[in-house]
N, C-alpha and C positions, 0 to 999 in steps of 0.2 A: 312584778311590772308589769307598765305601760308606759310601751314606745310609742306615741301618740303622734304622726302629721299631719297635715292640713295645708292638703294637694289644692294648685292652682293652675289654672292657666291666661296665658297670655292670646289672644285674637291682638292681628295686625296683616293689613295688607300690604309684603314686599314689595316695589316696583325691583322690575331686573328678574325676579324669582318664582318659577315655576313651584308649585302654583304660589300665585303669589298669596294667598289666604295662606299664613303659619300660625300653625298651635303651638306655645312654645312653652312646657312645662315649667315647675318651678313646684316647693314645698319649705312648707316651715315649719320642725325640726322642733320638739321640747325631749324639754331634757329631763328625763325623768325621776332625777332624784329635786334638784333645785325647781326645777318651771319654769328654764333661762332659754328664749327659743333661739335658732339659728335658722337664715334661709340659705339650701340647697338655691342656687341659683348662677347665670348665667356660661351653662354648662360649656365647658372647654378643653380641650386635647391637655393633661399635662404633662404641659411638656415648655421649657424654659429657655434661653440663652444663657448661657456664663459669660461675666466678662473678662477680660484680659484680666488673669490676676495678679501678674507679674509689673503692670501698668498700675493695678489699682496698689498693688504696694506698695510700691516701691516706693521709700526712701522713707515711709515711713519708721522705720526701725529710729533715724538718726533723732527723732526728737521724744520716741515711747517711754517713758516713766519707767515701763518694767521690764527692761532688757540691759544683759547687762548689771556694773556695777549700779546706774540706777535705781534702781530698785531699792535698794541700801540705802541711797544714798537721798533721795527727793520723796520714797512713801516714810509714811508718818509712824509712830509708834503707838500700841495696846502701852494705859498706864499701865505701874507693875503691879499693882494687885488683881489686875488679869491676867495680865501675860510678862510673866515674869523678866523673860530675855527682850518684850518690846515686839519681836517680829518671829511668829512661830516659821523654824524653814527646816524639810525634809527633804533630805538631796537638791538640784537646784525648784525645789517649790518651797515659796514663801507667798502666804496670809500678814497682811498686815489692812490697820483699816480705814473704809472706806474716806475719804476725804470729801463724796456727798453723800453723804451716807444717810438710809431711811428709814433706821434705827437706832436705836442707840445704842447697841451692841453690832454696829454693820464692818461688815468688812470684804473683801479679795482677795482670793486664791486664784497665782498664776499658777496656769497649769506645767510652766518650766522657764528655762530660757530659750527653747527656740520662739522666732517674732513671730513667727506665719505659720500651722497646721492647714494642713489643706482638708476637708472632709471626713474624708476619706481614709486617713489618717491619722484618729485618734482610734488606737486598737484599744481593744477592750483593756489590755493594763492598768494603762496609762490614766484611763476614765475611773478603774478601780480605784488605784491608787492615788488619784486628787481625791475624789469621794471619799475614802478614808483618812485621809489627808484635814480635809472640811471636818466628817465627824469625830478626830485626836481635837481639834478645834472646839466642835461645841458640848464634849465632854466636859474642855477644863475650865468652859465661862458656866456652866451648873454645877461643876465641885466646886465655883466660889459662893451661891447659893446666890448668885444674880437675880434681880423677882423679873431680868426680862428673859429670863432662860425657861422659858416656854415652849416656842413653839421654832423646832429651829430650820431655818429654811433654805434650799437655795436657789440661786436663778441662776439661767445659764443663755447671755445673750451670745451670740455667735457669731460674728462681723455685722458689717453696716447695714442688711433693710432689716435686722432684727432688732435693734435700737444704738447698740455698740460703737462707740465713739472712739474703741479701739486697735486694732488687729490683733492684736495682744492674746490668742483664747485664754479668759480668765471666768471665774466663778465669781458669783453678787452670794456673799453670805449675810446671812441675820439671825439673829433670837432677838425675838418678840413674843412679850406680854398681846399683844393685839396682830391679831390674824387677820392678812390682806382681804379684803372683798370678799371674792367667791371662796377663797377655803373657808371664810366662817360662815357663808354662804351654805353650803356642802355639809359641813358639818355640825351646823343646827339642823341642817333637813334630814341630814342621817341619826342624829340623835333621835328626830320627830319619827321617822321608819321606824326604826327599832324599840320603840314605846308602844308603837302600831301594833309591830309585824311577829316583836320579837327574836330578830335576824339581824341582821346584819347586813342594811343595803349594800357594799363592794362585794361581800359574800356569795352572795342573789344573782349578781351581776355578773359578775366572774360565771358562777355556771352559769347562767341564760345564754352570758357568751360561747359558753363552752360546748352549752347544747346546743345550740342550731348555729352558728358556727359564717353565720353572716359575717359577721365582722372580726372574730377571733382569729388570733394569730400565729400564736406559738406559745406552749408554756415551758420556762428555764429557768429555772432549778424553783425558788418558790414564787418567781413573777411572772405574774398571766400579764399576752399583752395583745394590745385589739384595737382597729380605729370606734372612733368616739363619736357614735350615734350623731349629736347633736356636736361637731366642731366648729371649733373657734377662728382659726387657719382658712386663707382661701383654699389650699390645699392636702385641706383635714387635716385632723389631728391622732397621734398616736398613744393609746394610755395602757400605762402597767402598774398592775396593784401589786402587793405581797401582801399575801395570805398569811396570817399568823401575826401582823406588824400591827400597831398602831401613832406608831412614830418615831420619825426618821431613828433617832436611837436605838429604835428592834435593830437596825439590818444590822445581820454580823459582815461579812467578808463577802461569805460566799455570797451573799443576797446584792453586796456592790457588783461583785464581778458577771452576775448575772445579768442585774441591770444596766450595765457599760455595756456586754456582750449584746443584750439587745437593742442597744439604743447603739450600736457597731451597726448590726444588719438596718435599720428605717436606714439610717444617713447611706448609707450604701445603697438604697433606693432611691430614694428621694435627689440621691446626684443623679442619676439616672434621670432624670426626673428636668434636669436643670438644676434643678432647688441647690443653695451651697449657702441657706443663710437660715439658722431658727430661734428660738426662746424654749425654754428650757423650765420648767420648776417642778419642785418637791410639794408636792401634799401632804401635812403632816399634822395628827391629832397630840395627842399629850400619851403619857404611859396611864391613866386614868380614861379613856376615852374609850369606853367596851365598839361604841357604836362606828369609828376610825378606823381604816386599814391607810395605811403608807399609802400612797400613787402619786408616780410620777408623768408629767403629758409632756412632750411633745411638738411642738407648732411650727412647721415650714416657715417661713417669709421670702417673700420676693414682689413683684412688683405687677401693677393694677399695667402698670406703661413700662416699659424699661428704656424706652428712646428717649420719655420723658423723666425717665425717674421717681413718676408715683411713683405713691408709697399703698402699701397692699390694705391701711386702714384710714379706711372715709369717716364720713360723715353717720352713713348708718353704725358704723361700730363707735366712732368715739365721741359720741354725744348722743346717742338709742342705744348704748354697749350691747348690740343686735348682730350678730357676727355676718358673715358671705362665706362661703363655699361655691367654690365653682365647678363641683361634681360628691357624685351619689360616695360618700363614705364606703358603700358596699366595694363599688367601682376601685376606688384608692386602693381598700383590703387587697383586693386582688393584683396588684402593681407589687402590693406589697408583700403579695406571700411567698413571690415566688423569692428575697432573699432570708427567708426563716427554711 
């Protein structure tokens, strides 16, 4: 397994600085599976200021379609042949069709009636219950024989910097026969890796990271937690690979609790850096994909300039699909490891 990095150096004269001649390092890391590149540069202290959450959240519950009785009055319902009761309910959790669907089978799963949940108050039990509820939805869709019941995917956009337009915590859930681009890239590359090496890339990655330790965090149940070598987020990414799985539907209740426990640790440590927003995705294969291992990716989101509200996605990421991280993943690992 080759962890390749192209090291760079920028030389410049900086006025009023001693010495005036400055040498600034950076590097381009190549993802060992897909060949995707990520730039590690613009090094800075991993510390941000949180906003006034009272001001940010105030009044948003008044027009929130997920609050109170509105969730049953304003949200759509599934056709009876897919979900007989129209919406799925478990306690105060609800799953209903996404009015802005990404695919034929697109849904929203709200965590419950509470309009705002701070990042550090997502308990493992709450997240595990929500993930389990979503798996129930996926299984019901699969049981209908629907042609889109191929890849069961969960996205989580938490708070506005992540792209979420609502404060009320929710998951975006879809079952699709069309794998999203990066997931398809990974699945194709992992299949080639298996054909060439006779082993599963994800098993080999876990073994390598666990042995070398620079980016490995901890094993929780069957899940292995590590910082990503070529991250997509400006403050790094955290990857969790679940051994013995190929698809989202392979996850057990114990796996869901292990994943939720790891996420709670990750959220707590990023909260200490002043980060309060993130994206989280499930990456899945099918039950037949021997080259696949279920994994999730947690990517913190923030601003390049909080004062101006400048998003952390610029031209490099948006048009070149080239990511930028402002610290070495190994240094981020050291910060996160305190919480594991």
